[in-house]
TORPA-4810 file (N, C-alpha, C, O; in nm, 3 decimals):
<nodes>
NODE_1_8.782_6.581_5.912_8.823_6.617_6.031_8.881_6.471_6.094_9.004_6.469_6.091_X
NODE_2_8.851_6.412_6.122_8.925_6.264_6.203_8.996_6.259_6.146_9.103_6.255_6.208_X
NODE_3_9.011_6.256_5.989_9.125_6.222_5.907_9.220_6.280_5.890_9.331_6.230_5.868_X
NODE_4_9.188_6.419_5.897_9.337_6.555_5.954_9.394_6.534_6.120_9.503_6.577_6.159_X
NODE_5_9.296_6.461_6.205_9.332_6.410_6.322_9.453_6.298_6.331_9.552_6.326_6.398_X
NODE_6_9.444_6.153_6.252_9.508_6.093_6.176_9.628_6.111_6.145_9.727_6.041_6.168_X
NODE_7_9.611_6.270_6.057_9.764_6.272_5.988_9.877_6.325_6.079_9.999_6.312_6.074_X
NODE_8_9.795_6.389_6.165_9.863_6.481_6.253_9.935_6.421_6.332_10.045_6.456_6.375_X
NODE_9_9.841_6.274_6.366_9.917_6.179_6.499_10.027_6.092_6.436_10.111_6.031_6.504_X
NODE_10_10.018_6.090_6.253_10.095_5.993_6.203_10.238_6.067_6.245_10.320_5.977_6.264_X
NODE_11_10.296_6.193_6.264_10.375_6.248_6.214_10.450_6.228_6.412_10.556_6.275_6.453_X
NODE_12_10.388_6.175_6.461_10.497_6.129_6.589_10.623_6.068_6.585_10.641_5.974_6.508_X
NODE_13_10.715_6.110_6.659_10.831_5.993_6.631_10.799_5.848_6.693_10.730_5.809_6.788_X
NODE_14_10.870_5.792_6.606_10.873_5.621_6.560_10.901_5.578_6.746_10.814_5.547_6.828_X
NODE_15_10.956_5.583_6.755_10.980_5.538_6.919_10.823_5.523_7.011_10.809_5.436_7.097_X
NODE_16_10.695_5.639_6.968_10.582_5.656_7.020_10.491_5.576_6.943_10.370_5.596_6.932_X
NODE_17_10.550_5.496_6.898_10.453_5.420_6.778_10.470_5.249_6.851_10.582_5.201_6.870_X
NODE_18_10.361_5.183_6.881_10.344_5.038_6.906_10.291_4.979_6.741_10.220_5.037_6.658_X
NODE_19_10.344_4.869_6.738_10.297_4.798_6.638_10.222_4.701_6.650_10.286_4.607_6.694_X
NODE_20_10.084_4.668_6.627_9.969_4.579_6.612_9.976_4.521_6.475_9.933_4.573_6.371_X
NODE_21_10.071_4.337_6.496_10.005_4.295_6.362_9.831_4.213_6.381_9.766_4.156_6.469_X
NODE_22_9.818_4.247_6.258_9.707_4.137_6.211_9.717_4.053_6.110_9.780_4.077_6.007_X
NODE_23_9.658_3.957_6.134_9.625_3.837_5.960_9.506_3.756_6.026_9.456_3.753_6.139_X
NODE_24_9.478_3.680_5.883_9.379_3.604_5.922_9.436_3.420_5.891_9.489_3.356_5.799_X
NODE_25_9.401_3.402_5.985_9.428_3.240_6.022_9.336_3.102_5.958_9.290_3.006_6.020_X
NODE_26_9.329_3.135_5.800_9.214_3.044_5.759_9.290_3.017_5.627_9.373_3.094_5.580_X
NODE_27_9.246_2.875_5.560_9.308_2.776_5.441_9.203_2.850_5.323_9.229_2.862_5.203_X
NODE_28_9.120_2.881_5.369_9.009_2.888_5.231_8.925_3.062_5.279_8.918_3.141_5.373_X
NODE_29_8.882_3.045_5.159_8.747_3.248_5.180_8.821_3.323_5.262_8.762_3.367_5.361_X
NODE_30_8.925_3.348_5.249_8.991_3.468_5.264_8.949_3.595_5.250_8.923_3.680_5.335_X
NODE_31_8.944_3.597_5.144_8.903_3.729_5.041_8.770_3.767_5.085_8.726_3.876_5.048_X
NODE_32_8.694_3.683_5.168_8.566_3.776_5.180_8.585_3.845_5.323_8.515_3.944_5.347_X
NODE_33_8.697_3.790_5.442_8.763_3.889_5.567_8.846_4.016_5.449_8.927_3.992_5.359_X
NODE_34_8.786_4.153_5.493_8.838_4.264_5.506_8.975_4.277_5.605_9.006_4.224_5.712_X
NODE_35_9.031_4.357_5.530_9.116_4.410_5.637_9.056_4.535_5.799_8.977_4.626_5.775_X
NODE_36_9.071_4.529_5.841_9.030_4.604_5.953_9.063_4.794_5.937_9.161_4.866_5.956_X
NODE_37_8.948_4.811_5.900_8.970_5.001_5.868_8.947_5.100_5.977_8.893_5.066_6.082_X
NODE_38_8.988_5.231_5.954_8.966_5.307_6.017_8.802_5.370_6.024_8.719_5.364_5.934_X
NODE_39_8.790_5.411_6.117_8.611_5.443_6.125_8.577_5.547_6.053_8.650_5.645_6.069_X
NODE_40_8.484_5.561_5.974_8.449_5.649_5.899_8.350_5.703_5.918_8.243_5.643_5.929_X
NODE_41_8.363_5.857_5.928_8.198_5.921_5.940_8.186_5.989_5.825_8.280_6.007_5.748_X
NODE_42_8.079_6.027_5.808_7.953_6.141_5.648_7.947_6.246_5.709_7.863_6.322_5.660_X
NODE_43_8.018_6.300_5.827_7.910_6.396_5.861_7.939_6.540_5.735_7.997_6.557_5.627_X
NODE_44_7.871_6.606_5.815_7.871_6.768_5.706_7.966_6.839_5.814_7.981_6.835_5.936_X
NODE_45_8.033_6.917_5.686_8.142_7.010_5.777_8.096_7.119_5.900_8.014_7.207_5.876_X
NODE_46_8.151_7.106_6.019_8.102_7.191_6.120_8.100_7.298_6.033_8.164_7.323_5.931_X
NODE_47_7.979_7.379_6.116_8.024_7.553_6.062_7.991_7.661_6.224_7.959_7.780_6.231_X
NODE_48_8.019_7.541_6.353_8.086_7.639_6.424_8.209_7.615_6.504_8.258_7.511_6.462_X
NODE_49_8.281_7.663_6.600_8.383_7.660_6.646_8.420_7.543_6.752_8.528_7.490_6.774_X
NODE_50_8.284_7.520_6.813_8.261_7.462_6.903_8.234_7.368_6.917_8.245_7.309_7.025_X
NODE_51_8.177_7.304_6.781_8.149_7.160_6.684_8.177_7.052_6.743_8.299_7.050_6.761_X
NODE_52_8.113_6.933_6.796_8.174_6.830_6.849_8.271_6.741_6.743_8.304_6.626_6.771_X
NODE_53_8.319_6.818_6.598_8.394_6.775_6.524_8.496_6.778_6.531_8.572_6.690_6.490_X
NODE_54_8.541_6.921_6.606_8.637_6.973_6.645_8.664_6.948_6.771_8.751_7.032_6.797_X
NODE_55_8.638_6.864_6.899_8.642_6.798_7.050_8.757_6.720_7.042_8.739_6.607_6.996_X
NODE_56_8.911_6.759_7.087_9.000_6.691_7.057_8.988_6.523_7.132_9.060_6.432_7.090_X
NODE_57_8.898_6.505_7.235_8.822_6.416_7.331_8.785_6.290_7.269_8.820_6.174_7.293_X
NODE_58_8.676_6.360_7.155_8.628_6.248_7.081_8.729_6.262_6.953_8.706_6.158_6.892_X
NODE_59_8.804_6.315_6.898_8.895_6.259_6.807_8.991_6.180_6.836_9.054_6.124_6.746_X
NODE_60_9.008_6.169_6.913_9.120_6.115_7.026_9.071_5.924_7.024_9.117_5.818_6.982_X
NODE_61_8.942_5.978_7.105_8.889_5.833_7.073_8.859_5.755_6.936_8.890_5.638_6.914_X
NODE_62_8.796_5.834_6.853_8.727_5.782_6.767_8.860_5.733_6.700_8.859_5.610_6.691_X
NODE_63_8.986_5.797_6.645_9.041_5.758_6.616_9.181_5.668_6.663_9.283_5.664_6.595_X
NODE_64_9.162_5.594_6.802_9.212_5.508_6.813_9.103_5.356_6.801_9.138_5.246_6.844_X
NODE_65_8.990_5.377_6.744_8.929_5.221_6.727_8.965_5.176_6.536_9.010_5.244_6.444_X
NODE_66_8.933_5.074_6.540_8.905_5.000_6.398_8.788_4.953_6.372_8.702_4.966_6.459_X
NODE_67_8.763_4.901_6.273_8.631_4.871_6.233_8.652_4.749_6.180_8.753_4.733_6.111_X
NODE_68_8.543_4.619_6.204_8.586_4.488_6.124_8.453_4.498_6.028_8.344_4.470_6.077_X
NODE_69_8.463_4.534_5.907_8.302_4.478_5.879_8.255_4.354_5.866_8.328_4.254_5.866_X
NODE_70_8.142_4.352_5.855_8.111_4.222_5.818_8.114_4.117_5.722_8.098_4.184_5.619_X
NODE_71_8.123_3.994_5.682_8.205_3.933_5.582_8.085_3.874_5.484_8.101_3.843_5.366_X
NODE_72_7.995_3.866_5.539_7.855_3.800_5.441_7.697_3.805_5.524_7.690_3.786_5.645_X
NODE_73_7.607_3.824_5.461_7.522_3.824_5.430_7.405_3.729_5.516_7.363_3.638_5.446_X
NODE_74_7.351_3.734_5.643_7.311_3.611_5.675_7.150_3.660_5.763_7.160_3.764_5.829_X
NODE_75_7.022_3.594_5.763_6.940_3.650_5.818_6.864_3.497_5.870_6.828_3.404_5.797_X
NODE_76_6.856_3.505_6.017_6.855_3.378_6.121_6.738_3.444_6.217_6.718_3.562_6.247_X
NODE_77_6.649_3.295_6.263_6.509_3.323_6.313_6.527_3.224_6.427_6.540_3.117_6.368_X
NODE_78_6.535_3.199_6.578_6.545_3.103_6.696_6.394_3.047_6.705_6.296_3.122_6.698_X
NODE_79_6.389_2.947_6.716_6.304_2.890_6.767_6.324_2.755_6.812_6.427_2.706_6.765_X
NODE_80_6.251_2.671_6.898_6.239_2.551_6.995_6.209_2.460_6.875_6.153_2.493_6.771_X
NODE_81_6.258_2.334_6.910_6.168_2.227_6.792_6.183_2.125_6.876_6.299_2.084_6.890_X
NODE_82_6.060_2.049_6.965_6.052_1.971_7.037_6.137_1.943_7.164_6.190_1.839_7.202_X
NODE_83_6.135_2.104_7.237_6.227_2.124_7.345_6.355_2.150_7.310_6.426_2.146_7.410_X
NODE_84_6.433_2.182_7.178_6.571_2.213_7.141_6.600_2.300_7.100_6.557_2.305_6.985_X
NODE_85_6.672_2.413_7.134_6.669_2.554_7.065_6.737_2.511_6.916_6.824_2.425_6.910_X
NODE_86_6.695_2.571_6.814_6.765_2.548_6.686_6.802_2.723_6.575_6.735_2.824_6.596_X
NODE_87_6.884_2.720_6.496_6.879_2.815_6.459_6.825_2.793_6.283_6.878_2.704_6.217_X
NODE_88_6.729_2.874_6.228_6.699_2.890_6.081_6.721_2.957_6.022_6.684_3.072_6.045_X
NODE_89_6.797_2.927_5.906_6.820_3.022_5.774_6.717_3.081_5.705_6.670_3.012_5.615_X
NODE_90_6.669_3.187_5.721_6.560_3.263_5.681_6.562_3.234_5.520_6.496_3.144_5.466_X
NODE_91_6.633_3.307_5.465_6.664_3.291_5.341_6.692_3.202_5.284_6.733_3.224_5.171_X
NODE_92_6.684_3.063_5.326_6.658_2.932_5.270_6.747_2.884_5.119_6.859_2.929_5.094_X
NODE_93_6.716_2.842_5.079_6.783_2.824_4.908_6.785_2.979_4.840_6.778_2.979_4.717_X
NODE_94_6.793_3.095_4.897_6.845_3.213_4.821_6.957_3.268_4.918_7.020_3.372_4.901_X
NODE_95_6.976_3.162_5.043_7.090_3.251_5.077_7.236_3.226_5.018_7.267_3.113_4.980_X
NODE_96_7.324_3.333_5.010_7.428_3.307_4.982_7.523_3.236_5.018_7.606_3.196_4.936_X
NODE_97_7.529_3.199_5.177_7.607_3.089_5.227_7.537_2.944_5.234_7.427_2.915_5.280_X
NODE_98_7.639_2.859_5.173_7.580_2.727_5.186_7.549_2.641_5.363_7.630_2.655_5.455_X
NODE_99_7.432_2.564_5.373_7.417_2.514_5.481_7.520_2.456_5.569_7.565_2.491_5.678_X
NODE_100_7.551_2.333_5.472_7.751_2.316_5.544_7.796_2.421_5.600_7.819_2.411_5.721_X
NODE_101_7.817_2.529_5.543_7.943_2.634_5.597_7.849_2.698_5.706_7.893_2.740_5.813_X
NODE_102_7.741_2.701_5.677_7.662_2.821_5.741_7.694_2.704_5.902_7.714_2.761_6.009_X
NODE_103_7.695_2.574_5.898_7.696_2.522_6.041_7.791_2.544_6.070_7.786_2.582_6.187_X
NODE_104_7.951_2.544_6.013_8.072_2.527_6.050_8.099_2.628_6.096_8.190_2.628_6.179_X
NODE_105_8.021_2.776_6.056_8.093_2.916_6.096_8.000_2.952_6.255_8.042_3.007_6.356_X
NODE_106_7.843_2.893_6.221_7.743_2.985_6.318_7.712_2.885_6.381_7.665_2.785_6.327_X
NODE_107_7.733_2.899_6.514_7.699_2.806_6.605_7.616_2.849_6.758_7.667_2.933_6.833_X
NODE_108_7.496_2.788_6.788_7.390_2.828_6.849_7.485_2.736_7.028_7.504_2.615_7.040_X
NODE_109_7.524_2.844_7.132_7.566_2.777_7.255_7.438_2.697_7.301_7.317_2.708_7.283_X
NODE_110_7.525_2.605_7.373_7.415_2.516_7.488_7.396_2.622_7.576_7.469_2.705_7.629_X
NODE_111_7.234_2.588_7.577_7.191_2.702_7.673_7.232_2.698_7.816_7.212_2.787_7.899_X
NODE_112_7.276_2.611_7.831_7.349_2.579_7.983_7.447_2.677_7.981_7.474_2.721_8.093_X
NODE_113_7.512_2.727_7.883_7.614_2.799_7.882_7.547_2.974_7.889_7.600_3.070_7.946_X
NODE_114_7.453_2.971_7.833_7.372_3.138_7.875_7.388_3.203_7.978_7.397_3.156_8.092_X
NODE_115_7.392_3.324_7.946_7.359_3.421_8.090_7.291_3.472_8.141_7.303_3.559_8.227_X
NODE_116_7.142_3.389_8.060_7.038_3.387_8.090_6.926_3.314_8.024_6.952_3.301_7.904_X
NODE_117_6.815_3.264_8.055_6.788_3.149_8.020_6.730_3.174_7.869_6.749_3.115_7.763_X
NODE_118_6.663_3.270_7.900_6.560_3.340_7.791_6.649_3.411_7.645_6.600_3.413_7.532_X
NODE_119_6.774_3.459_7.679_6.915_3.472_7.603_6.948_3.404_7.530_7.049_3.365_7.590_X
NODE_120_6.950_3.323_7.398_7.034_3.255_7.309_7.177_3.356_7.273_7.191_3.475_7.243_X
NODE_121_7.255_3.262_7.290_7.397_3.291_7.245_7.434_3.253_7.115_7.432_3.130_7.104_X
NODE_122_7.472_3.320_6.999_7.519_3.328_6.871_7.647_3.350_6.910_7.680_3.416_7.008_X
NODE_123_7.750_3.271_6.802_7.893_3.267_6.805_7.924_3.254_6.663_7.876_3.172_6.584_X
NODE_124_8.025_3.358_6.639_8.053_3.302_6.460_8.193_3.327_6.463_8.238_3.441_6.482_X
NODE_125_8.279_3.206_6.441_8.408_3.209_6.420_8.462_3.256_6.323_8.457_3.228_6.203_X
NODE_126_8.542_3.369_6.410_8.660_3.480_6.257_8.760_3.442_6.276_8.793_3.406_6.389_X
NODE_127_8.859_3.435_6.147_9.005_3.427_6.121_9.118_3.544_6.170_9.239_3.567_6.160_X
NODE_128_9.004_3.596_6.223_9.100_3.745_6.281_9.197_3.748_6.382_9.147_3.706_6.487_X
NODE_129_9.367_3.793_6.399_9.418_3.724_6.523_9.495_3.871_6.489_9.527_3.919_6.380_X
NODE_130_9.509_3.914_6.602_9.589_4.036_6.646_9.707_3.988_6.761_9.692_3.923_6.865_X
NODE_131_9.854_4.060_6.687_9.933_4.027_6.796_10.032_4.149_6.782_10.019_4.239_6.698_X
NODE_132_10.140_4.139_6.882_10.184_4.265_6.925_10.336_4.159_7.030_10.331_4.057_7.098_X
NODE_133_10.452_4.254_6.992_10.610_4.202_7.099_10.603_4.307_7.229_10.704_4.332_7.294_X
NODE_134_10.514_4.346_7.249_10.518_4.439_7.362_10.383_4.478_7.403_10.329_4.553_7.321_X
NODE_135_10.295_4.442_7.529_10.229_4.440_7.634_10.118_4.526_7.535_10.166_4.636_7.507_X
NODE_136_10.027_4.513_7.495_9.894_4.528_7.433_9.834_4.433_7.471_9.868_4.315_7.481_X
NODE_137_9.674_4.521_7.510_9.558_4.447_7.543_9.413_4.492_7.446_9.340_4.591_7.459_X
NODE_138_9.404_4.383_7.350_9.243_4.437_7.257_9.137_4.429_7.356_9.131_4.345_7.447_X
NODE_139_9.061_4.515_7.333_8.901_4.519_7.379_8.847_4.562_7.228_8.870_4.659_7.156_X
NODE_140_8.744_4.418_7.212_8.642_4.388_7.133_8.563_4.484_7.155_8.617_4.558_7.237_X
NODE_141_8.440_4.531_7.118_8.285_4.636_7.139_8.233_4.641_7.027_8.298_4.626_6.924_X
NODE_142_8.133_4.659_7.030_8.006_4.685_6.974_8.041_4.819_6.859_8.115_4.915_6.878_X
NODE_143_7.972_4.789_6.757_8.033_4.907_6.685_7.910_5.040_6.692_7.818_5.049_6.610_X
NODE_144_7.936_5.154_6.827_7.884_5.196_6.879_7.846_5.321_6.801_7.738_5.378_6.820_X
NODE_145_7.926_5.357_6.721_7.932_5.496_6.607_7.826_5.429_6.569_7.718_5.455_6.624_X
NODE_146_7.831_5.363_6.502_7.707_5.283_6.385_7.550_5.303_6.400_7.486_5.229_6.475_X
NODE_147_7.494_5.396_6.333_7.357_5.373_6.366_7.266_5.255_6.297_7.221_5.289_6.187_X
NODE_148_7.246_5.181_6.321_7.183_5.113_6.240_7.004_5.109_6.256_6.957_5.137_6.366_X
NODE_149_6.915_5.075_6.146_6.790_5.092_6.148_6.734_4.961_6.063_6.741_4.960_5.940_X
NODE_150_6.664_4.829_6.155_6.628_4.863_6.282_6.775_4.828_6.366_6.884_4.830_6.310_X
NODE_151_6.759_4.802_6.486_6.914_4.782_6.530_6.860_4.620_6.574_6.752_4.561_6.577_X
NODE_152_6.985_4.594_6.600_7.004_4.412_6.659_6.914_4.385_6.754_6.887_4.460_6.848_X
NODE_153_6.856_4.254_6.727_6.737_4.192_6.849_6.863_4.218_6.975_6.800_4.263_7.071_X
NODE_154_6.968_4.211_7.002_7.012_4.208_7.107_7.146_4.283_7.175_7.130_4.403_7.196_X
NODE_155_7.278_4.225_7.212_7.394_4.316_7.206_7.527_4.211_7.201_7.529_4.105_7.264_X
NODE_156_7.622_4.254_7.126_7.753_4.218_7.099_7.789_4.176_7.223_7.745_4.249_7.311_X
NODE_157_7.864_4.067_7.267_7.923_4.053_7.369_8.086_4.060_7.343_8.152_3.978_7.278_X
NODE_158_8.148_4.207_7.427_8.266_4.208_7.412_8.354_4.114_7.478_8.320_4.005_7.525_X
NODE_159_8.508_4.181_7.477_8.597_4.084_7.559_8.770_4.161_7.573_8.782_4.278_7.537_X
NODE_160_8.876_4.097_7.619_8.975_4.224_7.608_9.065_4.110_7.651_9.042_4.035_7.745_X
NODE_161_9.172_4.107_7.570_9.289_3.987_7.576_9.445_4.070_7.563_9.473_4.167_7.492_X
NODE_162_9.518_4.005_7.644_9.637_4.051_7.648_9.702_3.979_7.499_9.740_3.862_7.493_X
NODE_163_9.703_4.080_7.379_9.764_4.036_7.214_9.940_3.984_7.259_10.014_3.905_7.201_X
NODE_164_9.951_4.028_7.325_10.117_4.015_7.360_10.150_3.829_7.381_10.243_3.753_7.355_X
NODE_165_10.019_3.819_7.441_10.087_3.678_7.546_9.974_3.567_7.458_9.988_3.446_7.440_X
NODE_166_9.871_3.649_7.419_9.767_3.516_7.383_9.672_3.604_7.254_9.555_3.642_7.261_X
NODE_167_9.763_3.618_7.145_9.654_3.592_7.035_9.550_3.543_6.982_9.541_3.546_6.859_X
NODE_168_9.466_3.497_7.045_9.370_3.381_6.993_9.302_3.413_6.833_9.354_3.513_6.784_X
NODE_169_9.234_3.372_6.774_9.143_3.419_6.629_9.072_3.454_6.745_9.104_3.418_6.858_X
NODE_170_8.935_3.551_6.704_8.873_3.646_6.769_8.728_3.568_6.720_8.727_3.484_6.630_X
NODE_171_8.629_3.605_6.781_8.466_3.558_6.776_8.376_3.677_6.789_8.386_3.784_6.851_X
NODE_172_8.312_3.640_6.734_8.192_3.722_6.703_8.070_3.658_6.793_8.013_3.555_6.757_X
NODE_173_8.033_3.729_6.918_7.907_3.676_6.943_7.804_3.778_7.028_7.824_3.892_7.068_X
NODE_174_7.708_3.707_7.039_7.613_3.778_7.044_7.468_3.742_7.106_7.394_3.662_7.049_X
NODE_175_7.434_3.803_7.217_7.299_3.766_7.291_7.203_3.798_7.238_7.214_3.900_7.170_X
NODE_176_7.107_3.750_7.241_7.006_3.751_7.157_6.872_3.779_7.242_6.798_3.682_7.251_X
NODE_177_6.827_3.907_7.310_6.753_3.970_7.395_6.614_3.898_7.330_6.551_3.809_7.387_X
NODE_178_6.580_3.962_7.185_6.365_3.951_7.162_6.422_3.862_7.051_6.480_3.894_6.947_X
NODE_179_6.388_3.731_7.104_6.413_3.605_6.975_6.272_3.625_6.907_6.228_3.517_6.866_X
NODE_180_6.181_3.744_6.882_6.076_3.717_6.827_6.154_3.796_6.703_6.115_3.753_6.594_X
NODE_181_6.239_3.884_6.695_6.266_3.942_6.604_6.423_3.865_6.536_6.505_3.795_6.596_X
NODE_182_6.422_3.912_6.394_6.552_3.798_6.317_6.657_3.860_6.340_6.661_3.983_6.340_X
NODE_183_6.781_3.769_6.369_6.906_3.833_6.373_6.956_3.887_6.197_6.961_3.795_6.115_X
NODE_184_6.988_4.017_6.150_6.980_4.019_6.048_7.150_4.096_6.027_7.179_4.208_6.070_X
NODE_185_7.226_4.022_5.968_7.347_4.061_5.934_7.356_4.139_5.766_7.256_4.136_5.694_X
NODE_186_7.484_4.205_5.717_7.445_4.255_5.597_7.658_4.220_5.542_7.744_4.186_5.623_X
NODE_187_7.673_4.235_5.450_7.822_4.187_5.436_7.822_4.367_5.409_7.733_4.439_5.364_X
NODE_188_7.960_4.399_5.459_8.064_4.515_5.476_7.977_4.660_5.548_7.995_4.779_5.521_X
NODE_189_7.879_4.597_5.649_7.856_4.685_5.769_7.925_4.684_5.855_8.000_4.586_5.847_X
NODE_190_7.949_4.765_5.971_8.031_4.735_6.058_8.026_4.618_6.178_7.933_4.611_6.258_X
NODE_191_8.103_4.557_6.179_8.018_4.450_6.240_8.084_4.430_6.394_8.011_4.374_6.476_X
NODE_192_8.193_4.464_6.428_8.214_4.506_6.577_8.405_4.640_6.527_8.465_4.678_6.426_X
NODE_193_8.414_4.655_6.703_8.525_4.756_6.686_8.634_4.659_6.733_8.598_4.550_6.776_X
NODE_194_8.786_4.696_6.727_8.859_4.683_6.772_8.919_4.812_6.845_8.920_4.915_6.778_X
NODE_195_8.962_4.816_6.958_9.066_4.922_7.045_9.213_4.847_7.099_9.217_4.735_7.150_X
NODE_196_9.312_4.924_7.079_9.402_4.899_7.148_9.490_4.960_7.283_9.536_5.071_7.256_X
NODE_197_9.515_4.924_7.387_9.580_4.954_7.521_9.716_4.942_7.540_9.763_4.836_7.500_X
NODE_198_9.790_5.017_7.587_9.955_4.983_7.588_9.964_5.073_7.735_9.876_5.144_7.783_X
NODE_199_10.080_5.050_7.782_10.087_5.087_7.931_10.100_5.236_7.947_10.082_5.294_8.054_X
NODE_200_10.131_5.290_7.840_10.212_5.454_7.849_10.080_5.478_7.747_10.096_5.460_7.626_X
NODE_201_9.916_5.528_7.818_9.837_5.554_7.704_9.835_5.668_7.618_9.736_5.714_7.560_X
NODE_202_9.995_5.725_7.612_10.000_5.820_7.504_10.042_5.800_7.385_10.045_5.867_7.282_X
NODE_203_10.091_5.651_7.430_10.138_5.612_7.287_10.067_5.556_7.174_9.969_5.486_7.199_X
NODE_204_10.099_5.574_7.059_9.990_5.550_6.921_10.014_5.419_6.897_10.131_5.385_6.913_X
NODE_205_9.912_5.312_6.852_9.947_5.234_6.755_9.917_5.266_6.636_9.839_5.357_6.611_X
NODE_206_10.009_5.156_6.498_10.025_5.161_6.425_9.955_4.966_6.382_10.004_4.863_6.427_X
NODE_207_9.849_4.975_6.297_9.794_4.848_6.202_9.915_4.825_6.108_9.978_4.912_6.048_X
NODE_208_9.934_4.694_6.108_10.064_4.626_6.031_9.990_4.476_6.008_9.941_4.399_6.089_X
NODE_209_10.007_4.469_5.838_10.024_4.315_5.834_10.099_4.255_5.864_10.211_4.307_5.859_X
NODE_210_10.090_4.120_5.912_10.148_4.067_6.000_10.171_3.886_5.920_10.079_3.842_5.851_X
NODE_211_10.283_3.812_5.938_10.324_3.711_5.842_10.260_3.632_5.941_10.216_3.675_6.047_X
NODE_212_10.256_3.466_5.884_10.198_3.390_5.996_10.330_3.288_5.973_10.351_3.193_5.897_X
NODE_213_10.383_3.334_6.044_10.534_3.236_6.023_10.497_3.134_6.143_10.416_3.122_6.235_X
NODE_214_10.666_3.034_6.057_10.643_2.926_6.150_10.634_2.946_6.300_10.553_2.887_6.371_X
NODE_215_10.716_3.027_6.338_10.682_3.020_6.524_10.563_3.082_6.559_10.518_3.067_6.673_X
NODE_216_10.498_3.161_6.464_10.343_3.182_6.564_10.256_3.119_6.479_10.143_3.167_6.469_X
NODE_217_10.284_3.024_6.418_10.158_2.962_6.369_10.165_2.816_6.519_10.059_2.777_6.568_X
NODE_218_10.281_2.768_6.559_10.330_2.666_6.655_10.243_2.789_6.724_10.132_2.803_6.675_X
NODE_219_10.278_2.875_6.827_10.233_2.913_6.922_10.090_2.948_6.939_10.032_2.955_7.048_X
NODE_220_10.040_2.968_6.830_9.913_2.981_6.833_9.772_2.848_6.815_9.650_2.854_6.825_X
NODE_221_9.872_2.736_6.786_9.839_2.626_6.800_9.857_2.600_6.917_9.755_2.543_6.956_X
NODE_222_9.952_2.612_7.023_9.912_2.587_7.164_9.811_2.633_7.246_9.751_2.569_7.333_X
NODE_223_9.793_2.773_7.204_9.704_2.819_7.286_9.530_2.790_7.216_9.425_2.821_7.272_X
NODE_224_9.543_2.738_7.111_9.388_2.707_7.045_9.332_2.595_7.103_9.383_2.483_7.102_X
NODE_225_9.226_2.626_7.153_9.115_2.499_7.213_9.151_2.464_7.350_9.105_2.375_7.422_X
NODE_226_9.233_2.542_7.371_9.222_2.536_7.542_9.123_2.570_7.635_9.157_2.560_7.752_X
NODE_227_9.042_2.597_7.619_8.893_2.628_7.672_8.836_2.511_7.727_8.795_2.487_7.840_X
NODE_228_8.846_2.427_7.597_8.788_2.274_7.611_8.864_2.210_7.719_8.801_2.108_7.744_X
NODE_229_8.950_2.216_7.783_8.972_2.124_7.919_9.019_2.220_8.000_9.078_2.164_8.092_X
NODE_230_9.023_2.358_8.012_9.060_2.369_8.144_8.927_2.531_8.164_8.868_2.594_8.076_X
NODE_231_8.925_2.543_8.300_8.783_2.621_8.317_8.831_2.795_8.281_8.776_2.872_8.203_X
NODE_232_8.977_2.823_8.386_8.984_2.937_8.323_9.110_2.960_8.256_9.202_2.920_8.326_X
NODE_233_9.149_3.013_8.142_9.224_3.029_8.044_9.332_3.069_8.074_9.442_3.021_8.044_X
NODE_234_9.296_3.212_8.171_9.404_3.305_8.186_9.516_3.244_8.309_9.613_3.304_8.356_X
NODE_235_9.459_3.092_8.345_9.559_3.088_8.408_9.672_2.993_8.354_9.750_2.930_8.425_X
NODE_236_9.668_2.995_8.228_9.764_2.954_8.125_9.878_3.035_8.093_9.986_3.005_8.041_X
NODE_237_9.814_3.185_8.149_9.903_3.307_8.101_10.073_3.291_8.097_10.141_3.284_7.995_X
NODE_238_10.109_3.288_8.206_10.204_3.198_8.284_10.306_3.096_8.173_10.413_3.146_8.139_X
NODE_239_10.282_3.003_8.136_10.248_2.904_8.032_10.362_2.972_7.846_10.460_2.961_7.773_X
NODE_240_10.186_3.063_7.891_10.240_3.084_7.729_10.385_3.221_7.736_10.453_3.233_7.635_X
NODE_241_10.417_3.314_7.864_10.508_3.400_7.851_10.620_3.314_7.864_10.727_3.367_7.833_X
NODE_242_10.628_3.153_7.914_10.756_3.083_7.920_10.797_3.030_7.791_10.912_3.033_7.748_X
NODE_243_10.666_2.966_7.713_10.706_2.937_7.605_10.708_3.021_7.454_10.710_2.959_7.347_X
NODE_244_10.706_3.144_7.461_10.637_3.251_7.398_10.808_3.280_7.328_10.904_3.294_7.404_X
NODE_245_10.822_3.283_7.201_10.937_3.326_7.112_10.939_3.461_7.127_10.843_3.532_7.159_X
NODE_246_11.093_3.510_7.097_11.141_3.642_7.189_11.037_3.770_7.074_11.013_3.889_7.098_X
NODE_247_10.988_3.668_6.927_10.964_3.775_6.842_10.838_3.686_6.734_10.873_3.598_6.655_X
NODE_248_10.722_3.721_6.748_10.602_3.687_6.737_10.497_3.768_6.593_10.409_3.726_6.518_X
NODE_249_10.569_3.905_6.612_10.534_3.988_6.487_10.639_4.002_6.372_10.748_4.056_6.388_X
NODE_250_10.596_3.946_6.252_10.703_3.999_6.132_10.648_4.031_6.083_10.557_3.949_6.068_X
NODE_251_10.618_4.184_5.988_10.573_4.233_5.907_10.604_4.139_5.779_10.709_4.075_5.767_X
NODE_252_10.498_4.138_5.684_10.458_4.094_5.623_10.469_4.215_5.490_10.409_4.320_5.472_X
NODE_253_10.576_4.144_5.412_10.621_4.257_5.302_10.523_4.230_5.194_10.500_4.112_5.170_X
NODE_254_10.456_4.325_5.121_10.382_4.286_5.017_10.444_4.245_4.882_10.554_4.292_4.851_X
NODE_255_10.385_4.166_4.805_10.443_4.145_4.672_10.561_4.045_4.662_10.619_4.012_4.559_X
NODE_256_10.588_4.000_4.793_10.648_3.896_4.775_10.631_3.718_4.804_10.721_3.641_4.768_X
</nodes>
């Protein structure tokens, strides 16, 4: 039913569509990061005319979400060694990820930056970049349609950014509520959702493959790492607008 709803929306005139580009900003291991995908449900065919599966509000809501799958298997435990909080790779020598690369990918945020003194925050850097040439806001949120058993021992920290002027790399940030339980991630499972908003809520969004052009690469480097120097990065939006090239989104031609 959701696929039918998407096909119906695909017939909307071109002027009612907003293109959002996605790309991976990485120099290695790019194949582990999959393309954002449509939400896929494995529900049985509805047998009643008033089934939730037919609700246009539900269908429209879910059709506006894209799902980013987890790129690796990870099993972490939190502990305190000599007063210092650390992450432990439970899988040890059986882990699919080498310790060196885990240290480069997974970060335990300094306790001074936690929102609560007993809730550690773990960040995983991703190479995902989303960009648009007209006003579009991206919201990153937990995969709330995916039923996970057992659930994660905490919550995903979401965020909202204007990708037409601030198309930064996304991070996966997790606030660990129950540190007595392990944080287990599985490759391929829904990791987080992205949703896009435009000034005209009726306009539809089309996700396209984007090219990392020299102009986009330079612009991304300009906004990269600014949080290390200023308190409120949103104060730099005016500077970003002034230095933004007219076009950042260039669709990638496959096979070229």
